[in-house]
All heavy atoms as a GROMACS GRO file, in nm:
protein
  385
    1MET      N    1   7.150  11.624   7.892
    1MET     CA    2   7.090  11.519   7.973
    1MET      C    3   7.199  11.450   8.055
    1MET      O    4   7.301  11.409   8.002
    1MET     CB    5   7.022  11.419   7.880
    1MET     CG    6   6.960  11.303   7.949
    1MET     SD    7   6.870  11.207   7.825
    1MET     CE    8   6.872  11.051   7.902
    2ALA      N    9   7.178  11.439   8.181
    2ALA     CA   10   7.276  11.374   8.268
    2ALA      C   11   7.269  11.222   8.248
    2ALA      O   12   7.163  11.166   8.228
    2ALA     CB   13   7.245  11.408   8.413
    3LEU      N   14   7.386  11.160   8.250
    3LEU     CA   15   7.389  11.015   8.235
    3LEU      C   16   7.344  10.947   8.364
    3LEU      O   17   7.388  10.985   8.472
    3LEU     CB   18   7.530  10.968   8.200
    3LEU     CG   19   7.581  11.004   8.062
    3LEU    CD1   20   7.726  10.961   8.048
    3LEU    CD2   21   7.497  10.940   7.955
    4PRO      N   22   7.260  10.846   8.352
    4PRO     CA   23   7.218  10.772   8.472
    4PRO      C   24   7.338  10.702   8.537
    4PRO      O   25   7.434  10.667   8.470
    4PRO     CB   26   7.119  10.668   8.419
    4PRO     CG   27   7.079  10.717   8.285
    4PRO     CD   28   7.193  10.800   8.233
    5MET      N   29   7.329  10.684   8.666
    5MET     CA   30   7.438  10.622   8.741
    5MET      C   31   7.471  10.482   8.687
    5MET      O   32   7.589  10.444   8.683
    5MET     CB   33   7.401  10.611   8.890
    5MET     CG   34   7.512  10.553   8.974
    5MET     SD   35   7.665  10.648   8.971
    5MET     CE   36   7.628  10.771   9.092
    6ALA      N   37   7.371  10.409   8.641
    6ALA     CA   38   7.397  10.275   8.588
    6ALA      C   39   7.484  10.279   8.464
    6ALA      O   40   7.571  10.193   8.446
    6ALA     CB   41   7.265  10.205   8.558
    7VAL      N   42   7.465  10.378   8.378
    7VAL     CA   43   7.546  10.391   8.257
    7VAL      C   44   7.690  10.425   8.294
    7VAL      O   45   7.784  10.368   8.240
    7VAL     CB   46   7.486  10.498   8.162
    7VAL    CG1   47   7.578  10.522   8.044
    7VAL    CG2   48   7.348  10.457   8.116
    8ILE      N   49   7.705  10.516   8.386
    8ILE     CA   50   7.838  10.555   8.431
    8ILE      C   51   7.910  10.436   8.495
    8ILE      O   52   8.027  10.410   8.469
    8ILE     CB   53   7.830  10.674   8.530
    8ILE    CG1   54   7.776  10.797   8.456
    8ILE    CG2   55   7.965  10.703   8.593
    8ILE    CD1   56   7.737  10.911   8.547
    9SER      N   57   7.838  10.360   8.575
    9SER     CA   58   7.896  10.242   8.640
    9SER      C   59   7.939  10.137   8.538
    9SER      O   60   8.045  10.078   8.550
    9SER     CB   61   7.797  10.181   8.738
    9SER     OG   62   7.762  10.275   8.838
   10ALA      N   63   7.853  10.114   8.438
   10ALA     CA   64   7.884  10.012   8.336
   10ALA      C   65   8.008  10.050   8.255
   10ALA      O   66   8.080   9.963   8.206
   10ALA     CB   67   7.764   9.992   8.245
   11ALA      N   68   8.033  10.178   8.240
   11ALA     CA   69   8.148  10.224   8.162
   11ALA      C   70   8.276  10.236   8.244
   11ALA      O   71   8.382  10.263   8.188
   11ALA     CB   72   8.115  10.361   8.100
   12HIS      N   73   8.267  10.213   8.374
   12HIS     CA   74   8.384  10.226   8.460
   12HIS      C   75   8.490  10.123   8.421
   12HIS      O   76   8.458  10.007   8.396
   12HIS     CB   77   8.344  10.206   8.607
   12HIS     CG   78   8.451  10.248   8.702
   12HIS    ND1   79   8.558  10.169   8.732
   12HIS    CD2   80   8.466  10.363   8.772
   12HIS    CE1   81   8.636  10.231   8.818
   12HIS    NE2   82   8.582  10.350   8.843
   13PRO      N   83   8.615  10.163   8.413
   13PRO     CA   84   8.720  10.070   8.368
   13PRO      C   85   8.745   9.951   8.460
   13PRO      O   86   8.799   9.850   8.416
   13PRO     CB   87   8.845  10.159   8.358
   13PRO     CG   88   8.815  10.281   8.436
   13PRO     CD   89   8.666  10.298   8.439
   14LYS      N   90   8.706   9.960   8.585
   14LYS     CA   91   8.732   9.849   8.678
   14LYS      C   92   8.616   9.750   8.688
   14LYS      O   93   8.629   9.650   8.758
   14LYS     CB   94   8.766   9.902   8.817
   14LYS     CG   95   8.901   9.971   8.821
   14LYS     CD   96   8.941  10.005   8.962
   14LYS     CE   97   9.081  10.066   8.964
   14LYS     NZ   98   9.124  10.097   9.100
   15ILE      N   99   8.504   9.775   8.619
   15ILE     CA  100   8.393   9.680   8.627
   15ILE      C  101   8.428   9.556   8.545
   15ILE      O  102   8.484   9.566   8.436
   15ILE     CB  103   8.259   9.742   8.580
   15ILE    CG1  104   8.143   9.650   8.618
   15ILE    CG2  105   8.260   9.768   8.432
   15ILE    CD1  106   8.006   9.712   8.603
   16THR      N  107   8.398   9.441   8.601
   16THR     CA  108   8.427   9.316   8.531
   16THR      C  109   8.305   9.273   8.450
   16THR      O  110   8.193   9.319   8.473
   16THR     CB  111   8.463   9.204   8.630
   16THR    OG1  112   8.346   9.174   8.709
   16THR    CG2  113   8.579   9.243   8.721
   17THR      N  114   8.328   9.183   8.358
   17THR     CA  115   8.217   9.129   8.278
   17THR      C  116   8.116   9.060   8.369
   17THR      O  117   7.995   9.073   8.349
   17THR     CB  118   8.272   9.029   8.174
   17THR    OG1  119   8.369   9.096   8.093
   17THR    CG2  120   8.162   8.976   8.085
   18ALA      N  121   8.164   8.990   8.470
   18ALA     CA  122   8.074   8.920   8.562
   18ALA      C  123   7.989   9.020   8.640
   18ALA      O  124   7.869   8.997   8.661
   18ALA     CB  125   8.154   8.832   8.658
   19GLN      N  126   8.049   9.130   8.684
   19GLN     CA  127   7.973   9.232   8.757
   19GLN      C  128   7.869   9.297   8.668
   19GLN      O  129   7.755   9.320   8.711
   19GLN     CB  130   8.067   9.338   8.813
   19GLN     CG  131   8.155   9.290   8.926
   19GLN     CD  132   8.262   9.390   8.962
   19GLN    OE1  133   8.321   9.455   8.874
   19GLN    NE2  134   8.290   9.402   9.091
   20LEU      N  135   7.906   9.325   8.544
   20LEU     CA  136   7.812   9.385   8.450
   20LEU      C  137   7.697   9.289   8.422
   20LEU      O  138   7.581   9.329   8.421
   20LEU     CB  139   7.884   9.424   8.321
   20LEU     CG  140   7.799   9.495   8.216
   20LEU    CD1  141   7.730   9.618   8.273
   20LEU    CD2  142   7.884   9.530   8.095
   21GLN      N  143   7.728   9.161   8.404
   21GLN     CA  144   7.622   9.062   8.379
   21GLN      C  145   7.529   9.051   8.499
   21GLN      O  146   7.408   9.041   8.484
   21GLN     CB  147   7.683   8.925   8.348
   21GLN     CG  148   7.578   8.821   8.312
   21GLN     CD  149   7.498   8.861   8.190
   21GLN    OE1  150   7.554   8.885   8.084
   21GLN    NE2  151   7.366   8.870   8.204
   22GLN      N  152   7.585   9.056   8.619
   22GLN     CA  153   7.504   9.050   8.740
   22GLN      C  154   7.410   9.171   8.747
   22GLN      O  155   7.291   9.156   8.779
   22GLN     CB  156   7.593   9.045   8.864
   22GLN     CG  157   7.517   9.027   8.993
   22GLN     CD  158   7.610   9.019   9.114
   22GLN    OE1  159   7.728   9.056   9.107
   22GLN    NE2  160   7.558   8.971   9.224
   23ALA      N  161   7.460   9.288   8.714
   23ALA     CA  162   7.376   9.408   8.714
   23ALA      C  163   7.265   9.398   8.611
   23ALA      O  164   7.150   9.434   8.638
   23ALA     CB  165   7.462   9.531   8.689
   24LEU      N  166   7.297   9.350   8.492
   24LEU     CA  167   7.195   9.334   8.388
   24LEU      C  168   7.092   9.230   8.427
   24LEU      O  169   6.973   9.244   8.395
   24LEU     CB  170   7.260   9.299   8.255
   24LEU     CG  171   7.344   9.410   8.192
   24LEU    CD1  172   7.415   9.360   8.067
   24LEU    CD2  173   7.259   9.532   8.161
   25ASP      N  174   7.134   9.125   8.497
   25ASP     CA  175   7.039   9.025   8.546
   25ASP      C  176   6.941   9.086   8.646
   25ASP      O  177   6.822   9.054   8.646
   25ASP     CB  178   7.113   8.907   8.611
   25ASP     CG  179   7.188   8.822   8.509
   25ASP    OD1  180   7.160   8.833   8.388
   25ASP    OD2  181   7.276   8.744   8.553
   26VAL      N  182   6.991   9.175   8.731
   26VAL     CA  183   6.904   9.244   8.827
   26VAL      C  184   6.803   9.330   8.754
   26VAL      O  185   6.683   9.328   8.785
   26VAL     CB  186   6.987   9.328   8.926
   26VAL    CG1  187   6.898   9.419   9.009
   26VAL    CG2  188   7.070   9.238   9.017
   27VAL      N  189   6.849   9.404   8.653
   27VAL     CA  190   6.757   9.488   8.575
   27VAL      C  191   6.651   9.402   8.508
   27VAL      O  192   6.532   9.435   8.510
   27VAL     CB  193   6.835   9.572   8.471
   27VAL    CG1  194   6.739   9.642   8.375
   27VAL    CG2  195   6.923   9.674   8.541
   28ALA      N  196   6.692   9.291   8.448
   28ALA     CA  197   6.597   9.201   8.381
   28ALA      C  198   6.495   9.147   8.481
   28ALA      O  199   6.375   9.137   8.449
   28ALA     CB  200   6.672   9.087   8.314
   29ASN      N  201   6.539   9.114   8.601
   29ASN     CA  202   6.450   9.064   8.704
   29ASN      C  203   6.348   9.170   8.745
   29ASN      O  204   6.229   9.142   8.759
   29ASN     CB  205   6.531   9.016   8.825
   29ASN     CG  206   6.445   8.948   8.929
   29ASN    OD1  207   6.339   8.895   8.899
   29ASN    ND2  208   6.492   8.948   9.052
   30VAL      N  209   6.394   9.292   8.763
   30VAL     CA  210   6.304   9.402   8.799
   30VAL      C  211   6.201   9.425   8.689
   30VAL      O  212   6.081   9.440   8.715
   30VAL     CB  213   6.383   9.531   8.829
   30VAL    CG1  214   6.291   9.652   8.840
   30VAL    CG2  215   6.465   9.515   8.956
   31LEU      N  216   6.248   9.427   8.564
   31LEU     CA  217   6.156   9.448   8.452
   31LEU      C  218   6.054   9.336   8.440
   31LEU      O  219   5.937   9.360   8.406
   31LEU     CB  220   6.235   9.463   8.321
   31LEU     CG  221   6.321   9.588   8.311
   31LEU    CD1  222   6.400   9.586   8.180
   31LEU    CD2  223   6.236   9.714   8.320
   32ALA      N  224   6.096   9.213   8.468
   32ALA     CA  225   6.004   9.100   8.460
   32ALA      C  226   5.894   9.110   8.565
   32ALA      O  227   5.783   9.060   8.544
   32ALA     CB  228   6.081   8.969   8.477
   33GLN      N  229   5.921   9.176   8.676
   33GLN     CA  230   5.823   9.189   8.783
   33GLN      C  231   5.740   9.317   8.771
   33GLN      O  232   5.646   9.336   8.848
   33GLN     CB  233   5.894   9.187   8.918
   33GLN     CG  234   5.961   9.053   8.946
   33GLN     CD  235   6.030   9.051   9.080
   33GLN    OE1  236   5.977   9.100   9.178
   33GLN    NE2  237   6.148   8.992   9.084
   34GLN      N  238   5.773   9.402   8.675
   34GLN     CA  239   5.703   9.529   8.657
   34GLN      C  240   5.558   9.503   8.614
   34GLN      O  241   5.534   9.438   8.515
   34GLN     CB  242   5.774   9.613   8.551
   34GLN     CG  243   5.715   9.748   8.526
   34GLN     CD  244   5.736   9.845   8.641
   34GLN    OE1  245   5.827   9.830   8.720
   34GLN    NE2  246   5.652   9.944   8.647
   35LYS      N  247   5.464   9.554   8.691
   35LYS     CA  248   5.322   9.532   8.663
   35LYS      C  249   5.256   9.652   8.594
   35LYS      O  250   5.163   9.636   8.517
   35LYS     CB  251   5.245   9.505   8.794
   35LYS     CG  252   5.300   9.388   8.874
   35LYS     CD  253   5.268   9.257   8.808
   35LYS     CE  254   5.305   9.143   8.900
   35LYS     NZ  255   5.381   9.038   8.838
   36LYS      N  256   5.306   9.772   8.622
   36LYS     CA  257   5.246   9.893   8.566
   36LYS      C  258   5.334   9.946   8.453
   36LYS      O  259   5.454   9.923   8.452
   36LYS     CB  260   5.236  10.001   8.674
   36LYS     CG  261   5.146   9.964   8.791
   36LYS     CD  262   5.146  10.077   8.892
   36LYS     CE  263   5.063  10.040   9.013
   36LYS     NZ  264   5.067  10.145   9.115
   37PRO      N  265   5.274  10.018   8.359
   37PRO     CA  266   5.356  10.079   8.253
   37PRO      C  267   5.449  10.186   8.309
   37PRO      O  268   5.424  10.243   8.415
   37PRO     CB  269   5.253  10.142   8.159
   37PRO     CG  270   5.121  10.131   8.225
   37PRO     CD  271   5.134  10.044   8.346
   38PHE      N  272   5.559  10.210   8.239
   38PHE     CA  273   5.652  10.312   8.281
   38PHE      C  274   5.593  10.450   8.259
   38PHE      O  275   5.507  10.470   8.174
   38PHE     CB  276   5.783  10.300   8.203
   38PHE     CG  277   5.863  10.180   8.242
   38PHE    CD1  278   5.871  10.070   8.160
   38PHE    CD2  279   5.930  10.178   8.362
   38PHE    CE1  280   5.944   9.959   8.196
   38PHE    CE2  281   6.005  10.068   8.400
   38PHE     CZ  282   6.011   9.958   8.317
   39LEU      N  283   5.643  10.546   8.332
   39LEU     CA  284   5.599  10.684   8.320
   39LEU      C  285   5.707  10.767   8.253
   39LEU      O  286   5.826  10.740   8.267
   39LEU     CB  287   5.570  10.742   8.459
   39LEU     CG  288   5.466  10.669   8.543
   39LEU    CD1  289   5.461  10.730   8.683
   39LEU    CD2  290   5.330  10.674   8.477
   40ASP      N  291   5.666  10.869   8.182
   40ASP     CA  292   5.757  10.968   8.121
   40ASP      C  293   5.871  10.901   8.045
   40ASP      O  294   5.849  10.824   7.955
   40ASP     CB  295   5.810  11.065   8.227
   40ASP     CG  296   5.696  11.142   8.295
   40ASP    OD1  297   5.597  11.172   8.227
   40ASP    OD2  298   5.707  11.168   8.415
   41ASP      N  299   5.995  10.928   8.087
   41ASP     CA  300   6.111  10.878   8.013
   41ASP      C  301   6.180  10.760   8.082
   41ASP      O  302   6.294  10.730   8.052
   41ASP     CB  303   6.210  10.991   7.990
   41ASP     CG  304   6.270  11.044   8.119
   41ASP    OD1  305   6.215  11.016   8.227
   41ASP    OD2  306   6.371  11.115   8.113
   42GLU      N  307   6.111  10.692   8.172
   42GLU     CA  308   6.175  10.582   8.244
   42GLU      C  309   6.224  10.472   8.149
   42GLU      O  310   6.333  10.420   8.165
   42GLU     CB  311   6.078  10.520   8.346
   42GLU     CG  312   6.050  10.608   8.464
   42GLU     CD  313   5.947  10.546   8.557
   42GLU    OE1  314   5.856  10.476   8.510
   42GLU    OE2  315   5.957  10.570   8.678
   43GLU      N  316   6.142  10.438   8.051
   43GLU     CA  317   6.179  10.332   7.957
   43GLU      C  318   6.305  10.372   7.878
   43GLU      O  319   6.395  10.291   7.860
   43GLU     CB  320   6.063  10.305   7.862
   43GLU     CG  321   6.079  10.179   7.781
   43GLU     CD  322   5.953  10.144   7.705
   43GLU    OE1  323   5.842  10.171   7.754
   43GLU    OE2  324   5.967  10.090   7.596
   44GLU      N  325   6.312  10.495   7.836
   44GLU     CA  326   6.427  10.544   7.760
   44GLU      C  327   6.554  10.540   7.847
   44GLU      O  328   6.660  10.499   7.802
   44GLU     CB  329   6.401  10.686   7.712
   44GLU     CG  330   6.515  10.747   7.636
   44GLU     CD  331   6.486  10.892   7.596
   44GLU    OE1  332   6.368  10.926   7.576
   44GLU    OE2  333   6.584  10.968   7.586
   45ARG      N  334   6.542  10.580   7.971
   45ARG     CA  335   6.659  10.581   8.059
   45ARG      C  336   6.708  10.440   8.087
   45ARG      O  337   6.828  10.415   8.092
   45ARG     CB  338   6.628  10.654   8.190
   45ARG     CG  339   6.614  10.804   8.170
   45ARG     CD  340   6.597  10.880   8.298
   45ARG     NE  341   6.466  10.854   8.354
   45ARG     CZ  342   6.444  10.811   8.478
   45ARG    NH1  343   6.544  10.792   8.560
   45ARG    NH2  344   6.321  10.792   8.521
   46LEU      N  345   6.617  10.343   8.103
   46LEU     CA  346   6.658  10.205   8.125
   46LEU      C  347   6.725  10.149   8.000
   46LEU      O  348   6.819  10.072   8.009
   46LEU     CB  349   6.538  10.119   8.164
   46LEU     CG  350   6.489  10.137   8.306
   46LEU    CD1  351   6.356  10.065   8.326
   46LEU    CD2  352   6.591  10.087   8.406
   47ALA      N  353   6.677  10.186   7.884
   47ALA     CA  354   6.735  10.137   7.759
   47ALA      C  355   6.880  10.182   7.743
   47ALA      O  356   6.960  10.112   7.682
   47ALA     CB  357   6.651  10.184   7.641
   48MET      N  358   6.915  10.297   7.799
   48MET     CA  359   7.052  10.347   7.788
   48MET      C  360   7.151  10.253   7.855
   48MET      O  361   7.264  10.240   7.812
   48MET     CB  362   7.064  10.486   7.851
   48MET     CG  363   6.995  10.594   7.772
   48MET     SD  364   7.010  10.755   7.852
   48MET     CE  365   7.188  10.777   7.852
   49VAL      N  366   7.107  10.181   7.959
   49VAL     CA  367   7.195  10.090   8.030
   49VAL      C  368   7.229   9.970   7.942
   49VAL      O  369   7.342   9.923   7.939
   49VAL     CB  370   7.128  10.042   8.161
   49VAL    CG1  371   7.215   9.939   8.230
   49VAL    CG2  372   7.100  10.158   8.251
   50VAL      N  373   7.130   9.921   7.870
   50VAL     CA  374   7.147   9.800   7.792
   50VAL      C  375   7.216   9.826   7.659
   50VAL      O  376   7.285   9.741   7.607
   50VAL     CB  377   7.011   9.730   7.770
   50VAL    CG1  378   7.025   9.602   7.691
   50VAL    CG2  379   6.946   9.702   7.905
   51SER      N  380   7.198   9.946   7.604
   51SER     CA  381   7.256   9.973   7.472
   51SER      C  382   7.402  10.008   7.478
   51SER      O  383   7.463  10.022   7.576
   51SER     CB  384   7.180  10.085   7.405
   51SER     OG  385   7.185  10.203   7.481
   0.00000   0.00000   0.00000
């Protein structure tokens, strides 16, 4: 399974804690606005970013 770009970005050695927090805030905002259920493995792929 290929790693999602968000996971690769979060693991990059030059990312700062502030940048990572900003990215997670964006993900949380998108999820809060999600009206329809996820399809297939979308939920699993998003969870990889947070874990």
